[in-house]
N, C-alpha and C positions, 0 to 999 in steps of 0.2 A: 338235628335227628327229631323224630317224632317225640311227643309230649310222653314222658316216662313215670311211673310210679316211683317214690322214694327208695323201696327196695330194688329196683331195676336200676336206679340211679347209682346205688351203691354197689350193684354187681359190675356195671360197666367201669366205674371207677377203678376197682380193684384188677379188672381185665385190662383196663388202659395202663395202669400203673405196671402190671406185670409184662406188658408188650414193650414199656419204656424201658423196663430192666433189660429184657433180651435184645432189643435192637438199637440200643443208644449208641454203642460202641461204633456199630457200622455206619450209623447216621453222621455221627461225629466225624468219622474218617472221611467219609465222602464229603461232608461241608468243609473239612479243613483242606482238602485237596482244592476245592473250588476257591476258597479266599485266603486260607492262610492267616487271616486276621480275627483275634479271639472274639472282639466285639461282633463282627458280621457273624461268625460260627454260631455264637450264643443265640444271636436273634433269628438266624436261620432255624435252628433246631427249636426254639421257641414256637416260631410260626408253623413249622412242620407238625409238632405234636399237637398243637393246638387244632389244627386242620382235622388230625387223626381224630382227635377227641370229638370234635363237632359233626365229623362224618362217620362216626363208628358204625352204622348199620351197612354203610356201603362197604367199610373196610373189612368188616367181617364176611362179606361175601365174594371178597378177593381170594383169587387161587394162590396169590404170592402177596401177603400182607408187606413183605420187606420192598418188592419191586415196586410196590403202590407208594410206598413211604419215599422211595429214593426219586421217583417220578415227580411226586409232589415237591420234594426238596428241590430239584432242578428247577420246576415252574416257578417256586417261590422266590428262588435265588435270581432268576431273569426277571420276574414282574415286580418283586419288591426290592430287592437289594442291588439291582443293576448289575448282575453278571451278565457277561457276553457270551454269545452262543460258543465261541472259540474257547472261553474257560470252561464251559460245562463238557465240551468234548474233549478238551485235554484232561479233565478230570477223570472221565470214563477211561481214556486211554491209559493214563497213569495208573489206575485201580488194575486194569488188565494185566499191566506189566509186574505189579507186585506179586512177590513170591505168596505161597499158601501160608506160610509161617507170618509173612508181614502182616497179612490180612487178618490174621488171628491174635496179635499182639494187642493188648490192651493199653491204650494211651488217652489222656486225655487231660487239659491244663484247666477245665472247668470242674467246679464242684457239682456233681452230678444230682446230689440231694436238693441242693438249693435250687438248681435249674428246673427241677420237677415241681417243687413247690412254687416257684414262679409262674410255672406253666398254669398251675392248678388255681394260682390266684389270679392270672389274667382271664382264666375261664368262669371266675366266679364259684369256683367249687370250694374254696376256703371261706368260712362265714366271715364277713367283715367285722362282726363283733369278738371273734374269737379271741381271748386274752393270750398276751404275749407267752405266758406260762404254758398254755396248751398248744400254741405254735411250736414253741421251744420243744415239748415233749413229742409232738407230731415229728419235727425233724429228726430227732434222735431215733425215733421208731423208724423212719425211712431209711436213715442211714445205716440201720442194722440190718434192714432187708436187704441192701445192696450186698452185704456181706452174705447173708443167708435169705436168699429170694423167697423162701416158703414163708418166713417170718411175716411179710407183708401180707401175704393172703390170710394169715392167722389174724393179724391185727384188723384186718377188714371184716372177717368174720365175727371177731369180738365187738366191732363197731355195729354191726348191725343183727347181730343175733345168728348163732349156728343154725337154730330151728328155721329161721326165715330164707337163708340164702345159699346154704351148703350145695342142694341140688342145683341150684342156678348158677351158681360159680362153676362146678362140675361140667355143666351142659356147655356154657359159653367158653370155659377156659380151655377145654380139651380141644376145639377145632384151631384155636390160635397155635398152642402146643405143637399140634401134629404137623400144621403148615410151615411153621417155623423150623422145625427138627428136619422135616421134608427138604425145605430149602438148603439148610445147611449140608445135608448129606448129598443134595444134587449139586450143590458149588463144587464139594470135594470131588464129585464123581467128574465134573466138568473140566476140575484142574487137572486131572489125570488124563483127560483127553486130549488129543491134538487139535487145537483151533483150526477152522477152514481158513487159511490164509493164503492169498496170491499176490503175485508182484504185478503192479501196474506202473510201469515206469518207476519213479523216483519215490513210489509209496507201497507200502505193505498194506493190504486191504484185508480187513477181517469180515468173514460172512457168517450169516446165520447157516443153519442147515437147510433152509430153502433157497438160500443163496442170496438173501437180502444183504445190503451193505451195513455193516453195523458200525465201523469207523475205520479209520486209517491212520498210520504212523509214517513219519518219514523212514525212509530206507535203512538209514544208520541206527535207527533206534529199534530194529527189528531182526528178524533170525535171517534177513536178505542182505544183512549189512554189507557182505563181499560182492554183491551183485552188481553187473552193469545196471544203471539207472534207466537204461531204455530196453523195450521190448524190441524183438525182431520185426523189421518192417513186414516180412512176409512168413505167415505162420498157417498151417491147415488145421482144420477141425471139423470133424463129423461129415467128411465127403468134399469139403468147401475149401478153397485156397484164398486166403484172406490178404488184403494189401493195404499198407499205410505209408504213402511216400512222404518221407520227411527230407527235403532237398537240402537243408541245412546240415544235415548229419554228415560227416567226413566219412563214414561207412556206408551210405545209402547205396542200395542197391536199384534204387528207382528214380535216379537222377534226371532220366530223359523221359519221365511220365509228363504228360501235360501239365502244366503248372496250375490249372484249374482244379486238379486233383491233388494237388498239394495237401497233406493233412486232411485228406478225406478217406474214410476206411470203407472199403469196397471189397466185394469177395465175387469170385467167378467159380462155376460150377463145370466140372470136367477139366479138358485140357487147355490150360490158359494161354497157350501158344495159338489157338486156333479160334477161340470163343471172343465175339465182339460185344456180347451184351454183359454187362456187370450190373451188380446190384450196390446201391449206395446205401451202407450202414449209417453212418454218421458223419458230419463235417466237423473242422476246426478240432479234430482229434490229436492228441499229443502221443499218446501209448496205448495200448490195449492188451487184454488177456482174455483167458476163457476160465470157466468153471462149470463143470456140467452142462446145461443147456443155456448157460448165459454168457453174453460178451461184455466184459466189461472195458470201459472206455474213460480216458481221463480227458475231459473237456472244461477248460475256463477253471482249472485248478479244483475241480469237483471229479468224483468218480461216480459213474452213471451205469446201470445194468440195463442191457437190452436183450431180450428173448432171441434166439436165434431163428425161431420158426416166426416172428412177426414177418409183416409183408413190407417190403422195402421197395425204394423208387429203382426202377430200372432204367437204364442208359445204354445207347449202342454207340460203342467208340469206333471212331474212324481214325483221321488223321488230324493234326493239327500243324500250323505254318509260323515260323518265325522269320522275320526280316533281319539277316545277318549280313551287314555291309550291303554290296550290291546284288546280293543273292537272297531267294526264297528257301528257305530250309525246310523240308517236309519230315516230320517225325510220326511214328505211332503213339496215339493216345495213351496206351499202356506201356509205351517204352520199349516195345519189342523191334526187333529188326524189321525193316520194309522189305515185303515179299514182292518183287517186282517180276515182269513176265520175262521170258528169256532175251527179248531183244532189249531189256533195261527200262522199258516203260512201264507205267504205273496207271491203270484206269481210274479215274475220278469223275463221278457225275456224268456229264456229257463231253468230258474231254478226256485227254491222257497227257501224262506228264513223261516226258523224257528225263530220266534221273542218271544223276553223276554222283553215287551215294546217298546222300540225303540232301542233295542240292537239285531243285527243279531248273534243269537245263533249258528245256523249253515247255510250253504249253501249246497243244493242239488240239482241234476238234476233233471228235472221237465220231465213229459211224452213227448216224443218225437212225434209229430203229423204234418202231413201234409194232405190237401185234405180230412179230416176227417179219415185217417188211422193212426194208432197209431205203432210207431218203437220202439223195445226195444231189450236188449242183453240178451242171454239166451245160454246154453251149446246144441250142437247139439249131434247127437247120438255118435260122437267119444268123445264127452267130451271137445270139443273145444268151444271158445265163438262165436257165431255167431249172426247176426241181423234178428231178426223176425218181423214180421208184424202182426197187427190185424185189420181185417176189417169184419164189421157186425157180430161180435162175434166170427169169426173164425181166429186162430192163423196159421201162416204157415211160413216157412223158406223163408227168403229175400235175405240174403247175407252169403257166407261163403267163406273164403279165407285163405291161408296160415296156419299157426299154431293157428290162432284164431285171431279174432278182438277184439282190447283193448278198443276202445272207438269210439265214431262217435257223430255227430251233424248235424243239419239240417239248412242250411242257403240259402236263396234265391231259394228255389225249387231244391236244390241238397244236397244230403247226402255226408258229408266227413267222412272219416274212417281212423283208423290207424290198420295196420295189423303186428302182430309179424310173421316175415317170416321164420327166422331161428336162430340157435345158432351154432357158430363157434369158436372154441378154446376158449371155455367159454363166448365169446361176444355176446349179444343179438343184433339183427338187425330188423330194422322196415320200413314199407313203408306207405306213406300216398296216398290215392285215393279220387276222388268224382265221384259222378255217379248221374244222372239226374233222379228226382222220376216220372217224366211224360212219362218215357221210351221214350224219344226223346235224342238221342246222346248216346255215349258210355262210358264204364268207362275209365277214365284218371287217370294215374299215377302223383302225384304232387311231383316235385323234384327228388331228389336222395335217394338212399336207406340210412338210417343212423343208428348210434348206438344207442342203448337204446329203451325206450319205452314210448308211451304216453298214460297216464292212464286216462284221462278225458278232455272232449272237450265242450267248450260253445262257443255259437255266441253271440256277443255283437251287438245289434242292433242301439245302440247310436255310437259305433265306426265302425260298419259295417266290423268287422273282427272276426275271431275265435282266442280265448285264450286257450291254452291247457296246463295241466299239464306234463310235460316232465322231465323224469329221463336219463340223458345221460349215465349214468354208472350203469344202473339198475341192472347188474349181480354182482356188488359189494358194491352197495351204494343206499340208498334211497333218496339221495340228489335230489331235485326237482327244476326245475326253470320254467319260463313262456315261452313257444312258442307262436308266432303269425303266423297265417296262413289268407294270405288276399284271397278274393273269386277267384282272377286270379291263385293263388298257390304260391304267393311268400311267403318263410319261413323266420324268424326272430326269435331273442331270445331278452328279455329283459335284459339289463346290471344291474344287482344287487348286484355286489362283494362288493362294497363299503359300501352298507347300511347294507349288512348283517354281516361285519366284527364288527360292533357295538356290538355284542353279540356273546359269545362263544358257540358252539354248538358240537353234537357228531359227526357231519359231515354227520348225517342220517335225517337232516331237509329238509322239503319240503314246497311248495307253492301251496295255492288252490286259483284259481282265483275266487274274488266274484263280482267284477264289474269294469267298466271303468267309469271315469267321468271326464270332462274337461283335457282331456290329461293325466290324472293319472290312474294307475292301482291300485285298492285295493285287498290286498290278505291277507288269513290269512295264518300265517307262524309257523309251527309246528315243534318243535324239537322232535324226536322218539327214542327209543330203537327198533332196527331192527336187525335180523338175517335173513340170506338168507331161503326163504321158508316159511318165517312166516308173519302174519300182523305186520306192525309197532304199538309199543305201544306209546302213546303220552306223552312227558314230560311236556311240557308247550305248549302256543300259543299266539303269538302277531301278531300285525298288521304291514304289510310291505306296504308301498304306493311308487311304482315304475314310474317314469317319462315314459310314453307310447313312446316318442320320441327317449329315449336313447336304441338304438338297434344294434344289430348284425346281419347281414343279410346273410343268407345262398346263396352262388353264384351257 
């Protein structure tokens, strides 16, 4: 405090003692809920009231002196007496659960008068030279005041003179008395009101009037004791439908949702059966609920509030694959029934899947189109494979090159194609090219001439690269691997030797690219009976999932 005159100090001492009388029981009760050890309770009260006296000017400006004292008591308990955050939260929770009658009950195992005198002694308020008889008289006087609080005021007046301090006492004491009276009335009013309380999973969460989380209690210790400790996975609020897949729950309605969305809270506006775009609210969520415009989520055993009008990450949801035995299964990311065409096929990027329920029975190239023009392979007049295009019902030659074009695909407005260029000493050679479809730019060769042939090319929109079925020794073997071509023309091969060692083959086994997902390439792996000049005859088919990053790059 600032330097005060002797009369001012006397006035503040009287006011401080009056504050002590009015607030002692409340602070004692709170301290006991934190520690329940008399020595620590005594020390905590002394520290709290010493700080109250030393910071008197600030305290007198506080709207709620009692709230200020409770906050300082918590702070000192944690910083000076090693109380944990959990102990403090538990004390407030227990206080909330106490009845109004229990909160008004007066109990204390400490001598209130001795405690006050010790506080004043530590503060240096009591004169060190004061004789024992005077101390005894003062103690007797203070004890009397605890029975009749006004007597303390009268003793203070006698000590400094009515004519000097009466007016100052009235001025300073009135605000404290009004504040404490208002607090008491406010507490009674709050007790009569129903608290804002919601259930979030296994917790009852208590909220302030503006929706801030105050504290939480285990469900069994709250009004929700008989409730299911899990909120519904699917809830609607303010025109949105919210989803929280929890696949470990026995009653889960969202078991077929993509595993990457497990314990991810997301929402959809409109018809959830037709919408593919979702908004990600939060990840690693266990349960959630709502109150007014707030979304309350349980994460890492803590309750967080998220405003429903915040901007959230958007994600377009399509399909996801799972290797199941010898088949690749396809599911809707949001767990909905797959919507196939009338013939049972399902369009996917530049391919279409022939579906048997959720099983991908076949993967075939779809019609390749760009700007309303269709492109396809067909034989030219020399019996060699060439690329034709169909526009407005008219077919015409688009590209022919070398000894024939083995395969092609369209990516980012350019056509990529593989040309069989020559056969020398029995070895087959090919080259890769790309050409803009908007007739802007020249045809460019990608990389160098290479041995073997590429028989099928597919563009993966998710990966932004071209995946091709490549037979490096096509003149002597049908064995195939997956080549990867970047839009810039970088060529690499997926390393699959270790995976393919698991099963014995004829050596004529090949791979068909199906899809890329989360850094993995899903393929159908087929072993064949094969002879040069004949179509391969399948023996068996399995699934091979190859890490996309495990590659050998072609310099």
